[in-house]
Structures are given as C-alpha cells and as structure tokens.
N, C-alpha and C positions, 0 to 999 in steps of 0.2 A: 424418456427413453430407457429401456432396460438393457444392460449388458449381460448377455447370456453366456452360460458355460456349457460344455459338452453334455448333452442329454437333457438339458432344461428345455421347457416349452412354455409357450404363451398363447392365450386365446387371441384370435384375430378379430379386431373390432371394425374391420373394413372388408367390403365385399371384394374389392380389387386391391391387390398388394403387389408391390414391385420389390424385387431383391436385387440390389446392386452389389457386385463383387469386385473389390479393388485390391491391388497388390502393387509392390514397387516395380513389377515387370508387367508386360502385357500378358493377358490371360485369354484362353478360350473357355467360354462359359456356355453351358448347355443345360437342358432340363429333360427329364424323362417322366412320362405319365405312367403310373404303376397301378395295377389291380391289387386285389387283396392278397394274391400270392406273390406280390413283389416283382412282377414281370410286366414288360410292355406288351401291348396287344399286337402291335405291328411297328414297322419303321415310322409310321405316321405319328407315333407317340414319342419320337426322339426330336426335340426342338433345339436347333443350333444355327450356326452361321448360314449354312446353305439350305436350311429348312426352318425359317424363322417363325413360323406360326403353326399352331395346331389347335385342337379343340380346347378353348379356354386358356391357352398358354401362348405367349409371344416372347420372342427374343429380340433384343436390340443391341447392336454393337456400338461400343463407345469410340471405335476408330483409333484406339490407342491414346486418345486425349482425355477420355472419360471412362468410367467403369462400364463394362458390359452389364446388361441387366436382363432379368426374366420377370415378366408380369403375369400374374395368375388372376384370372377372373373366376372366382369360385362359383359364381352363379352360372357360368357357361361350361364348367367341367362336366363331361358326360357321366351318366350313371355307370357305376362299376369302377371308376377311377377313385382310389382312396388316398394316393400319395403323389405328390410332384416333388421329385428330388432335384436340387440345383447343384450342378457339378462344376468344377473348374480344373484346368490344367495349364501350366505355363506354355506360352506360345512357342518358345524356343525348344526345339527337339532335344529330349533327354534331360532337360533342366529339372531339378528337384525343387521342392518347396522349402528346403532348409534356409532359414534366414529371411524368407520372403512370404511368411504366412499371410494369407489373404484375409480381408475383413468383409463380411456380408452385412449390409445395412438393409433392414426391412422397413418399408414405409408405405403409407397409404398412397395408392397409385393415383388417386384423384386429387386429394388435398396436399400430398407431399409430406405430411407429418411423419416423422420417424417413429417407428414402433419399437424397434430393437436393433441391436448390433451384436455381432459374434465374430471373434477372432479365435481360431483353433489354437490350442497350446503348441509349444515348440514342435516343429516337424523335422524330418530328417531325409529319408530316401524316397518319400512319397512324390510321385510325379503326376498324380491326379487325386482329386478330393471330392467327396460328397460333402458339401458345405452345410446346407440346411435343407429341410424338407417342409413342405406345406402338406398337412394331412388332415383327414376327416376322422373325428372321434365323437360318437354319440350325436351325430347330426350337426356338429359344429366344426368349423375349420380352425386349425391351430398351426403354429410354427414351432419347429424343434431345431435346436442347434445340434449338428451331427459331428462334423469334423473327422469323418472316417477316411483314411488315406489308403492309396494303392501305389505300390512300388512299380507296377507294370502298366502305368499310364491309363489312358481312357479304355484300353482293352480290358483291364481288370474290372472297371465299373460296368462296361457294356456286357461282359460275360455274366456278372452277378445279376443283371437285370434283364437277361434274356435276349441280348443282341449278340450275334456271332460276328467276330471281327478277325481280320488277319492283320499282322503288323505291317506287311508289305503286300502290294497287289501281286497276284501270280502272273508270270509272264504269259503273253498271249501265245497260244499254240499255233504252230505253222499250219496254214490251210493248204491241203493238197488238192489241186484242181481235178475234177472228175475226168475219167477217160472219156474220149469222144463218144464211144458207143454206149456208154453206161446210161441207163434211164435216170431221170431226175430223182433225187432222194425224196421220200415221202415227207410231208410236213412234220416238224418236230412237235411233240405234245406241248401244250401250253405250259409256260413256267408259272408255278403257283405262287412264287414270292418275288416281288420286284425289288431291285436294289433301291436304296434311299437316294434322294438327290444329292446327298453329300459325297457321292462317289467322285464328283469333280471338285472336291474341296481344294482350296488354295493352301498356301504355306501355313503351317501351324494347326491345320484342321485335323480332327481325329482320323484314324485309319478307316478305310472304306469298309462298309458292310459287305459281306460276301453273299451274293445271291445264291439261292438254292439251285443246284443243277437240274436239268430236265430229268424227269423220272426215268430210272433205269431199273432193270430187274434186280440189281444187287441190293442188299439190305442197306438202309440209310445209316450214316455215321452215328455213333453213339452220342447221346446228348451229354453236354458238359456236366461234371459233378455239381450237384446242388450246393449253393453256398449256405453258410449257417443261416438259420432263420432270422429274418430281419423284422418280422411283425412283432408287435408288442405282446409280451407274455404277461399274464397276471396269475393270481393264486387260486382262481376259481376251480381248477381241475386238480388241486392238491399240490404236493411237493414238486418243485421245479428243480431240475438238474441243469445247471448252466455250463456252457463251454466258454472258453476265453473270449472276452469282448461282448458276450451276450448280456442282455439287460432284462430284468423282470420288474414289472410295476407292482409295488406292494399294495395291491387293491384286491379285495375279495368281496364278491357279491355287490360290486359296484361302489363299494365304500373304501376309502383309504384306510390302511392299517396304521393306527396311531396309538397302539398300545406298547407295552414294554416287550422288547425283543432281546434275545441273546445272540451274540456272534461267537460261536465256538470255533476255535482254531486248534488243529491237531497235527501231529507228525510222529514219525517213528525213525529211529536210526536205520540207515541202509543196511542190507543184509551183512552180518558179520562186523558191522561198525560199532564204534563206541557211543556212549550216551552223548547227546548233543543238547546244549543249553540254548534253546531258542526263546525269544521274547516277543509276545504279541502286543500290539499297541493299536491305538486309534488316534488319528490326527483330525482335529476339527478346523474347518475353514469357513470364512464368510463369503458373501456374494461376489467379492472381487478377488477370490482365491487368497485372501489374506489369512494368515495363520492365527487362529484364536487360542488353541491350547492342545496339549497332547496328553493322553491317558496311557500310562504304562506301569511297569512294576514299581517304579519310583514315585508315581503319582496316581494313586488308585481311584481317585474321583475327580471329575472336572464338570464344569458347567452346572454348578450348584447341585451336583448329585445326579444329573440326567444321564451321565455316562460313568460307569463304574467298572473297575478291573478286578478279576478274581484273585490276582496274585501270581507270583512267578513259579513256573514249573522248571526245574533245573535239568531234567533228563529227557522228557518226552516219553517216558515209560508209562505203561498202563493203557487200558482200552478207553475209548471215549475222548472227549475234548481235553487237551492239555492246558489250555488257558481260555477263559471265557470273559467277554466284555459285554456288560448289560447296558442297553441303550433304551431309555424311555422316550420314544419318539414324540409323544404328546407333551413332554416337559422341556424339550429342547428349545432354547431361546430362538427368537425369530432370525437373529443374525447368524445362526449356525445353519448353513445351507448345504454343507458337504462334509462327509466323514470318509476317511480313507483308512482301511484296516491293513496293517503291515505286520510282517514277521522279520526279525533280525537274529542273526547268529552272533551273539555277544562274544562267544569264545573264539570266533574266527573261522570255524569250519564252513565249508561251502555247501550250498544246497544240493550239490551232486552227492553229498553224503547223507541226504535225508530221503526217507521213503514215505509215501502215503500222506503227503502234506495236503490239507484240505481246509476249507472254512464252510460253516453252515449257519444259517439264520434260523433261530428257533423262537416260537411263540412262548414267552416266559410264563404265561398263565396256564396254557394247556400242555406245554412240553412238546408240541407238535413241530417237527422239522419242516420249515417252509421252503427254504432254498439251500442248495448244496453246490459247491464248486470244488472239484478234485483237481489238484495241480498235477497234470499228466507228464509234464516235462520239467527239467531243472537245468539251471546254468551255474557255472562255478562262481557264484556271487554270494555275498553275505546278507543281502536284504531282498525282500520281495513284497510288492504291493499286491495283496490278495484280492481285495474287493473295495468298492466304493458305494456309499449311499448318497444320493443327490435329491434334495428337496425340490419338487417342481413348483411352478407358479401356482398351480391349483391346490397345493398343499400336500399332495401325495408324495411318497418317496419311491425312488427307483434304485435297485441294486444292480450293479454291473460287475461281472467277473473280470479281473484284471490279469493276474499272473505275470506282472512285469518285474524283472529282476534289477537290482540296484546294488552298487558297491557301497555298503554301509553296515556297520556293526551295531549302530544305535538308532533310536527313533529320531534323534536330532538330525542325523544325516538324511532322513527320509522326507523331511518337511518340504524342501524345495522340489525334488522330483515328483512328490505326490501332488503338490499344487499345480505343477505343469500337466499332470495327467488328469486333472479334473475336467 
C-alpha cells in the first residue's frame, strides 16, 4: 500500500476500484463525473445518497457504522468522461474538517486489496473537500490525491464543477386562483432541465439543485465566474504562468523534465521603503513528509550537491533574481519526493513591505523560463511558502504555486508548516 501526499498519483492496476472515505464523524460522500472541461454533463453525473448510481460509478452508504464509499468501474465509464472526483463533507451542518481530517482508502473493488491511502494535511475552515480523483491519462486510469478544501460547503464544489445550488430552498410562491370567467392558461413551455432526485434529500444531504425556470423573454442569469483551471498543465506550449494553488506537470513533449533547473526568487522593497533582507531556502522531504534537509544561506549545498544555493542577497536591489537555488532533478535521491521553496524576512519586516515578490523555474541549460508565479497579495507575516515540487509515482515532477504566509523569520520555523502543506 502507498501512502499518498497531495498532488501525488498512482496507476490503477484494477479495472474496478472502490474509494472508502472515513473520518471520526459521519460524512456525506459523493462523486462527480467530469468531462475534459472539468464540468458535469447533467445532474445524472452527480452520484450521492439519493442518486446512488450513474454510468460506471456507484455510491454505497456505510450507515454511520462503516465508511461511505464510491466504486468506479473504469470499463463502464462513458466516452468523454475523463475524471471522477470523490468529495466529502461532515454530516453535521456547519461543521468544519478541523481536527477530523478524513482518510481515503483506494482498493481493488473485486479482490479487496488496498492500493493506496490518503489523509489530507491539517485542515481548518473547510466544510467540504475534494478528496481524491480517478482520472484518465494517455488511455490509462490513475488515482490522484487532491485534498482541495472549500469553506462554503458542497455549494463551493458544485459551483466549481458546473452544478448550480442554493444554500436554502426558495419559499413556494402563493398561488392565486384564476377568476371564474378567465380562460384556462395555455400550457407552459417544457422545462429543459429537470431537478436531481436529491431535492428530497434527508438530514445532512447537500443543498438542492435549483431547476432552471421555464423560458421567459428576459435574458438568462449570468453564468458563475469560471474557477481556476483544474486540468493538468504541462510545458508543451511554452512558459506557464501559475496562479495560487495551480499545478504544472514538468513534462515536455511527453517526457518528464529530469534535467537541472533553477528556482529564481526575487523581490523589491515596497515603494518608498527601505532595503529588506529576505532569505530564500528550499526544504527537502521524504515520502512520509519527513524532513530530510534544508538548503539556505547557511548551508549552500544539500543532498550530495543535487540542490545548491547561490548565496545571500542582503537588500533585494537590482533587476532579476535576488537568490537562486539550483536543483538537479535527475540526481535527487529516491527518498527526496518533495521540495518546498520558502522566503523569510530575517530582519523582521513584514511582507506587506515587499513589492513584486515572485518565483520562477528556469531550464539551467538553455536559460529558458519554464514556470512563473507572481505573488499578487501579501500578509503582515515574516515567512512565505512560494512553491513546491512533488515527485509523482511515474517519476515526473509537478510544481504547485503556494503563496502561503507563515510567522517565521528563519527556515527552521518553516519546516513543520511546509510539511503540513505537502
């Protein structure tokens, strides 16, 4: 069995797999079948308590005594469906996942053999969670640990994946009886969208899907803003500009990037501010989120030279990268599966006094900028986790933009929060 970390993936060696989701409290577990654009095709693609079966996917309630589960028969998933996401939310209304992080166990649905398990890192205000996803890549099915939380419950998940929900049902409008002499009203045009069967869901069941109203001359309501891209990005189309929490696969032309890369980190003092001494570092972790070593201005080389630091920049002045960390992906030892890149304000100034903080991944051989992440917002803290590199089961690496702020002036204080963020 493999213990997965956020963003990691595994090939599935079984046609039918079951995902059990367990927590110290009772959960509502569901699944959504998604197309390449990350959306459901219709309500029939939402599988849950009151609609327990769909094309290739079934839901089973544990009744509170056992975990709820979702079974995926990859041979029966219809063409055009590329991902099945498994979600969970606490059954008790308004309860968050803080202190009750769920564990997903992926197993062979026929033989029962456990394939992998995943427990998301420490959660806080999240009231719903995308736990794992079963997805199609290159004609083969795989499983990925996700752990993406939503503070607005299942409504946040549903909105992201194309289902419109209301937190409370709208009260029924009073019906006025027609006047005796009035002719009967003409038949209403047919409704083009039928409500899901989960309109009659019991306690703890997600909010009801809002059926589309009968056509009227007025313009339809505006569609919800599109969420950040959730599909996998690679390097085939050139430089990738990431937003916070987005991930890029370091694959180009179908082959993993295993050469030497540079992580450049830069910043400038805020307008009218004084010089700020920031320190860039990288923290290496093993497969159990165990701390292996840290590379920073006081230790310029780790992992037998596979990771090297350019040295300390005391001011942040000048164009270009202020500090550079060189990583030889091909020389990293097998037990180094995660790298977190951090920046700390050793002199104690807050990041609200910093402008234009960014990180960028560069091909060391060609000098080509591969990935860039510009930190658009700041918090009055002294540390920030900028990005992470995670080695996948297949051997490829993925880079995720983080932008998470921490109260810490040194890399030592970043070790624990960075491990929790993997």
